[in-house]
LUMVO-661544 format. One line per field, with one value per residue (C-alpha): x, y, z; residue number from 1. Coordinates in Angstrom, 2 decimals. Layout:
<sites>
px <- [X_...]
py <- [Y_...]
pz <- [Z_...]
num <- [NUM_...]
</sites>
This chain:
<sites>
px <- [-0.06_1.26_2.06_0.31_3.23_3.13_4.34_4.78_4.94_5.69_7.63_8.03_11.08_9.96_6.68_7.62_9.77_7.12_5.01_7.41_7.75_4.26_3.51_6.00_5.34_1.78_2.22_0.04_2.24_5.73_6.80_8.89_10.17_9.73_9.17_10.05_7.71_5.11_7.82_9.81_6.04_5.58_8.66_8.74_5.06_6.12_9.04_7.99_3.95_3.18_-0.43_-1.03_0.44_-0.24_0.22_0.33_-1.93_0.00_3.79_5.86_7.01_4.30_1.65_-0.37_-3.10_-0.83_0.92_-2.57_-3.42_-0.02_0.06_-3.00_-1.88_1.39_0.70_-3.17_-2.89_-1.83_-4.32_-3.86_-4.84_-4.68_-3.05_-3.93_-3.90_-7.02_-10.48_-12.82_-14.79_-13.92_-10.29_-11.79_-14.04_-11.26_-9.06_-11.62_-12.43_-8.45_-8.95_-8.00_-9.72_-9.21_-8.59_-7.23_-6.03_-3.22_-5.41_-6.88_-5.37_-3.15_-5.88_-7.99_-5.05_-4.81_-8.13_-8.25_-5.12_-6.87_-10.65_-8.27_-6.56_-10.02_-11.09_-13.50_-13.21_-12.43_-12.98_-11.64_-14.26_-13.41_-14.21_-17.65_-18.80_-18.28_-20.37_-22.89_-22.99_-23.01_-25.66_-28.08_-27.46_-28.62_-31.26_-32.35_-32.39_-33.65_-36.03_-35.69_-37.88_-40.67_-43.84_-46.11_-48.62_-46.00_-44.61_-47.87_-48.12_-44.39_-45.88_-48.45_-46.89_-44.15_-47.57_-48.10_-51.22_-52.06_-52.73_-56.48_-56.14_-54.56_-56.60_-58.74_-56.51_-56.20_-59.38_-57.83_-58.67_-56.63_-55.41_-53.90_-51.63_-50.34_-49.18_-47.56_-45.70_-44.40_-43.52_-41.99_-40.02_-38.84_-37.31_-35.79_-34.53_-35.68_-37.65_-40.25_-42.34_-40.01_-36.67_-38.93_-39.32_-35.46_-34.57_-36.97_-35.57_-31.96_-31.65_-33.34_-36.13_-38.22_-42.10]
py <- [0.02_3.64_5.90_8.92_11.36_14.48_17.59_19.11_22.56_24.08_26.66_24.14_21.64_18.94_18.84_18.40_15.48_13.63_13.98_12.82_10.14_9.38_9.22_7.34_4.39_3.96_1.60_4.42_7.30_8.46_12.13_13.73_17.11_19.17_22.78_25.49_28.32_29.08_30.15_26.82_24.79_26.29_26.05_22.02_21.78_23.18_20.52_17.15_17.97_16.16_14.32_16.15_19.15_19.36_23.32_25.16_28.24_30.13_30.11_33.01_35.18_33.19_31.68_28.23_30.36_32.61_29.79_27.43_30.18_30.02_26.36_25.95_28.26_26.50_22.60_22.15_18.44_18.84_18.56_20.97_19.94_22.95_22.45_24.53_25.19_27.26_25.40_28.99_28.09_31.05_29.54_26.97_28.45_30.76_28.25_25.94_29.02_29.46_25.75_23.42_19.96_19.51_21.06_19.56_20.91_20.00_19.04_16.20_12.42_11.10_8.43_11.70_12.95_9.33_9.90_13.36_12.51_9.53_11.05_13.85_12.04_10.45_13.85_14.29_17.32_16.46_18.52_17.47_16.41_19.16_22.00_20.22_20.24_24.21_24.22_22.30_24.20_27.71_26.25_25.14_29.21_30.50_28.38_29.90_33.40_35.90_34.51_31.05_31.72_33.16_31.40_29.94_32.81_35.96_34.46_35.19_38.57_39.40_37.98_40.32_43.23_42.93_42.69_46.36_45.50_47.59_45.92_46.42_44.66_41.80_41.45_40.78_38.35_36.20_36.39_37.62_41.03_44.28_43.79_40.32_41.52_44.52_42.00_40.26_42.93_44.16_40.45_40.38_43.62_42.31_39.00_40.42_43.26_45.96_48.86_49.68_47.83_49.61_48.31_44.68_45.15_46.28_42.85_40.67_42.08_41.87_38.79_36.59_35.09_32.96_33.27]
pz <- [-0.14_-1.01_2.16_2.57_3.03_5.46_5.94_9.43_10.03_13.74_15.45_18.29_17.36_19.87_18.50_14.92_16.01_18.31_15.94_12.94_15.41_15.94_12.33_11.12_13.41_11.76_8.51_6.66_6.75_6.40_7.31_4.45_5.45_9.05_9.11_11.19_9.65_6.74_4.61_5.19_4.78_1.48_-0.28_0.90_0.02_-3.51_-3.94_-2.56_-3.11_0.39_0.43_3.80_5.45_9.15_9.66_13.11_12.63_15.17_13.22_13.17_10.72_8.56_10.29_8.90_7.93_5.69_4.70_3.73_0.95_-0.47_-0.27_-2.02_-5.04_-5.28_-4.50_-4.75_-4.85_-1.08_1.54_4.41_8.34_10.86_14.00_16.85_20.64_19.89_19.95_18.83_15.67_14.05_13.59_11.94_9.61_8.30_7.90_5.53_3.89_2.50_1.21_4.12_4.43_8.38_11.87_15.16_18.24_20.01_22.78_20.50_21.13_18.65_17.27_16.29_14.02_12.29_11.89_10.60_8.33_6.90_6.17_4.67_2.24_1.17_0.57_3.27_6.11_9.19_12.23_15.48_18.37_21.15_18.01_17.23_20.43_20.57_17.50_18.84_21.78_19.95_17.53_20.83_22.01_18.50_18.43_21.61_20.89_18.40_15.36_16.36_19.45_17.69_17.42_14.41_15.29_15.68_12.18_11.02_12.33_10.98_7.64_7.26_8.60_5.90_3.63_5.19_6.60_9.83_13.22_12.66_9.28_11.14_13.70_10.83_8.71_11.60_13.34_16.48_18.80_18.53_21.48_20.90_17.42_19.64_22.03_19.21_17.85_21.51_21.88_18.59_18.74_22.15_21.12_18.26_19.98_17.53_17.90_15.78_12.64_10.26_12.04_11.88_8.15_7.61_9.60_7.59_4.74_5.23_7.18_4.97_7.40_6.04_7.04]
num <- [1_2_3_4_5_6_7_8_9_10_11_12_13_14_15_16_17_18_19_20_21_22_23_24_25_26_27_28_29_30_31_32_33_34_35_36_37_38_39_40_41_42_43_44_45_46_47_48_49_50_51_52_53_54_55_56_57_58_59_60_61_62_63_64_65_66_67_68_69_70_71_72_73_74_75_76_77_78_79_80_81_82_83_84_85_86_87_88_89_90_91_92_93_94_95_96_97_98_99_100_101_102_103_104_105_106_107_108_109_110_111_112_113_114_115_116_117_118_119_120_121_122_123_124_125_126_127_128_129_130_131_132_133_134_135_136_137_138_139_140_141_142_143_144_145_146_147_148_149_150_151_152_153_154_155_156_157_158_159_160_161_162_163_164_165_166_167_168_169_170_171_172_173_174_175_176_177_178_179_180_181_182_183_184_185_186_187_188_189_190_191_192_193_194_195_196_197_198_199_200_201_202_203_204_205_206_207_208_209_210_211]
</sites>
């Protein structure tokens, strides 16, 4: 079986050597380059065309995020996995947007790095469990706020507000009292943190809220 060639870029020598030893101990992988910064990683990737590049995103003077963009340009066949102490999804999103295929934090276990390399080599994206947990928590928080808390009836009211109907006309359309419509309007603005109906219409148009 042809081995998966790996380039490791990290500005800490001990980390480079440790990962090189660990990966070379697995018959699936062979480390063909160790780099101490982003510029060196770009040069070696262009020269050796590794199948996988493990890039620390916090290297200096050129970090792994900057190196990702350049490696994708000069060695498009090389698939990139970002490695970092940071677990914030913002880093992950930025790296993936630049063309990386995976992200693993330095808290991840050895097996997860193996899984990441194998998955990315097969053309799949891989995000480590630590980051996935944070993303799930963020999604849950987002679902508990804003537009996601609107009731079906409140969405009905929003629909008619967008159409330009007055509160009296909305009460007729929905067969509810005028006072109930006003209560719904108040609750909608409060949930969306908006000041008035004009702001609500602007919000609907700019956010792409489906009603």
